[in-house]
N, C-alpha and C positions, 0 to 999 in steps of 0.2 A: 173259358179257363182251359189251357192246354194240360195235357196229362202225360205221364210217363207210364208206358205199358197199359194204356186205358185207364189209369188210376189218377184221379185229380190231386193236385198238390194244395188244394184250398186251405187246409188247416195247418200246413207246415210254415210256421212263422220264423223269420229272421229276427230273432228276439232281441239280442243285444251284442255289442262288441267290445271287447277289452283291448287296449292299445298300449304299447310301450315304444318310446323312442329314447335312445341313450342320450343323457344330458352331457354329451361328449362331441364336440363339433369341430369341423375343419372349415375355415373360412375360405372360399373360393377368391375373395379379393386379396388374399395373401399370396396368391399364385399367379397373378397377372404377369409378372416378369418371367417366371418359370416357363409359361406357355405362350408368352408373347400375344396376349389377348387384352382387350380393353374392358374398362368398367361397363361400358354400353354392351359388349358382348355377354358378359355375366349377367347384367340385369335383365336385358331385353331379348337376348336370344335364347340363352340357357334358362334364365330366370331363377337359377338356383344360386343363392347367395351363400349358403353354407349347407354342409352335409353332416348328417348325424353318423357317429362312428362307434362301433362297439368297443367297450373298454377292455384294456389289456388283459385284465383278469376274467372277463366274462366269457361264458359259453353261449352257444345258440340256445341251449336249454335254459340258461338263466334269463335271456331275453324273453323266451316264451312264458316262463313262469311269472315274469313281471307283468306281462299282459294278462295272464290268468288272474293274478292278484287284482289287477285293475277291473277285470269282469266281476270278481267276487264282490267288490265294493258297489257294484251298479245294480246287480240282480242276485236274488237268492236262488241257489242251485243245489239240488240234492245230488252229490257225486255218486251216491249209490244207483241213481237211475240214469246215469250216462251210458248210452248203448254203443256209442261209436266215437272214436277219435282219429282225425286225419290231420296230417301236416303236409303243408306245401312248402318245400325248400329245395334249393340246389346246392346248398352248403351245409349239409349236416355235420354234427360234431363227429360222428363216426360213420364209416360205411356200414358198419354192424355193430350194435343193433341199430335199427332205424328210429328216427326221432320220436314217433308217435308212441313207441313202447317204452322209451325213457320217460316221456311226459306223463304217460299212463301211470307208471310207477310212482314218480315224484308227486303227482297229485293225489295218488291213493284211490284209483278208481276200481270199480268191480272187475272180477275175473270174466265176467260175461260180457265184456266190452270188446268190440272189434277194433283193431288198430291198423293203420297203414299209412304210407306217405306217398305224395305226388311230387314230381320234380318238374313243374310246369313253368316256372319263371313268371313273367310279367303278367301272362294271361291266367295264371294259377288260381286267383280267387274265384273267378267266374267258372273255371273248369271244375274246381273243387265243389263249388255250389251245386252244379249239375250232378256230379258224382255222389256226393253226400245225400242229396235229396232223392236221387234215384234209388240208392241203397236203403235209406230209411222207408221209402214207400214200398219197395219189393220185399224187404225183411220185416216190415211191420215194426219199425223202431220208433221210438218216441222223442229221445233227446240225444243230440250230437253236439260235439265241439269239433271245430277245425281251425288249426293254427296256420298263419302264414308267417315265414321268418327267413331271413337271409343275412348273412355277414359278407356281403359282397366286397367290403373294403379289404378283406383278407385275400381277395384273388385279383386284385387290380394291380396293374404295372403302374408304378408311381410316375413314370415318364410318357404315359399314354393319355393325351388330352381328349381322346375320344371316349374314354370311360371315366378317367379319375375325377373329372369335374362334375360328373352326373350322379354317381350312385351313393346312397345312403343306406344305414342299416336301421332295421325296426323289426317289431313283431306284433301280431294281433292274433286274438282268438274269438271266433264267432259261435254264438250259442244258437242252435236251431231247435225249436220244440214243437210238438203237435199240440194245439190248443185252439180255441175258438175266439180269443180275444182279438182286439184290433192290432193289426200290426202289417208288416211287409211280407208278401209272398212272391215267389217266382211265377210269373204268369206265362213267359215265353222266352225263347232263346234262338240264337243263330250263331254258328261257329264254322270255323275252316282251319285248313293247313295249306300253305302255298307250296306246290311241288318245287323241287330243286332250290330250296331257300334255306335249309337247315344250317348252313355255315354263316349265315348272316350275323348270328350272335353265337359264339363258340368258346368254350374254355380250352386253351392249350397252354398249360403252365399258368397264364394269366387269362382273364376274361377279354376276349376280342370282339369287337362290333364294328360291322360296316355301317356307320351312320347314315350314309347316303342311301343305302339299300333299305335300311329300316324306314327312313322318312318316305321313300317312294312306296314301299309296301303299305304303310299305314294309309296314306292318301289314296291309294288305289283300291284297297280291300276293305277298309273299315266303314267308309261312307256307304258303299253298296250293301254291306252286310247289315248296318243299322237300318237303312231304308227298307230292306227286305223284311226285317223284324217288325218295324212299324206298320208296313203294308199289310202284313199277314194279320195284324190285330185291328185294322181300321183306323190306325192312328197317323197323326202327322207330327213333324217335330215340334210344332207350337203346342201339342198336347202334353209335352214331357216338361216337368218342372225343371229338371237338371240332369245333364248327361255326365255321369261320374266316370271319367275316363282315367286309365292308367297315365301317370304323370312323368313322361320323359323329358319334356322341355317345355319352355313357354311358348316358343315359336311354333313347335309342331302342333301343340293344341290350338293355337290361334289359326293355323292353316286348316286343320281339321274342322274347326268351328265355322271357318269361312266356307269351306267346300260343303258342309252340311246346311249352309245359310241359317245359322242360328242367331239368336238375340244374344247380346253381350254377356248376360248374367247366366245363360243356359250351359255354358261350358267353361269352367274356371280352372285356372293353374294354381294349386295350393301348396305347392312342395317347395316354396323358395327356402324355407328355413330348415329343411331336412333332406331334400334330394329325392332322386328316383329310387324307391324302396322296393322294386320289384313286385313281388305278389301282395306285398302289404300296402301299395299305394292306394288301391280301390277301398279296402275296409277302413283305412284311415279317414277318408273323406265321406264314406257312408255313415260312419258311427253317429255324427250329429243328427242325421235325419231319423235314425231309429229312435233317438230320445225325443226329437221334437214332432215326429209324425206330421211334417209340415209340407209333404209332397204327395199328389195324387198318383203320379207316375214317375219313376225314376228308370233311366237306362245306364247300366253298367257296361263298361267297354274296356276289356283287357286285350293286350296284343303284345307280342315280342317273340322270344325264343321259339324256334321251330321252322319257319315263321308261322306262328298260329295266332288265332284270335278267337275270342268268345264274347258275344254281347247277350246281355240278360235284361229282360224287361220285368221291372218290379212294380206291384201295385199295392195300394194301401187298402186292405179289406176293412170294412167297417168305416171307410172314408167317404169322401163326397161322390166317388164313382158307383156307389152301391145305392 
């Protein structure tokens, strides 16, 4: 078991995830003529049939609170004992105050709760997981919440095929607690940032993305990072039940799966009905595993803005590997 600062993460469980996807959608099939693309391109290259979109009257805080209410339905949480709240977003409601302070107030958390935001984008869930666990261990905290949320539809150029067909809006909240029950823990990690690549995805009035550069960076950097992570832990790809990767497009994940020589069911594209939801893409597909506890090992892989990446190895304590 790897440790942070010499301290084991054995008892810090990723307990439950609340999710929210707006029931407001844009159908990419309605844009075939606008962007001069075919149904085959939408279905088999992008893989994104429709994209979730924040409602006109909604704020980012509204989406986060909907995810929080979903979490409350799934697990009992004593809000007086929440020690930390982190929010991962690139599109906050305000530059000041930061989103975590707003959510702290709306949920009604204790004044002895530390709050902060991270603007990490598509690799944000994995980076936040490392950050939150590091702080919990170092500061002797027991309970934490971290939100992922973006309203990317509001910063897209409606004429830009490279972005407008891809991105959807969503929010999630992950509950981490220190206990000894069966559940998923962070076993190890591998991360990096590619020099001279920060303009690959950049906001200049609108979100701009060099799709070809992102594609090349992913296929060059991510397989090497994942293989290094597995090698450090004496594992092979066949030992991993599923690779839960950020969801940019069907074709990119198919190429990534092929490069890693994975079996068909080990890496799946699951965002056909809501799109690339940035930092929320990984927790949306991790959530069912937390409920079912159906995998011995999982690899989370986030990559994007920066160009940065972070891969995390999760293991089920109390499962078959013990």
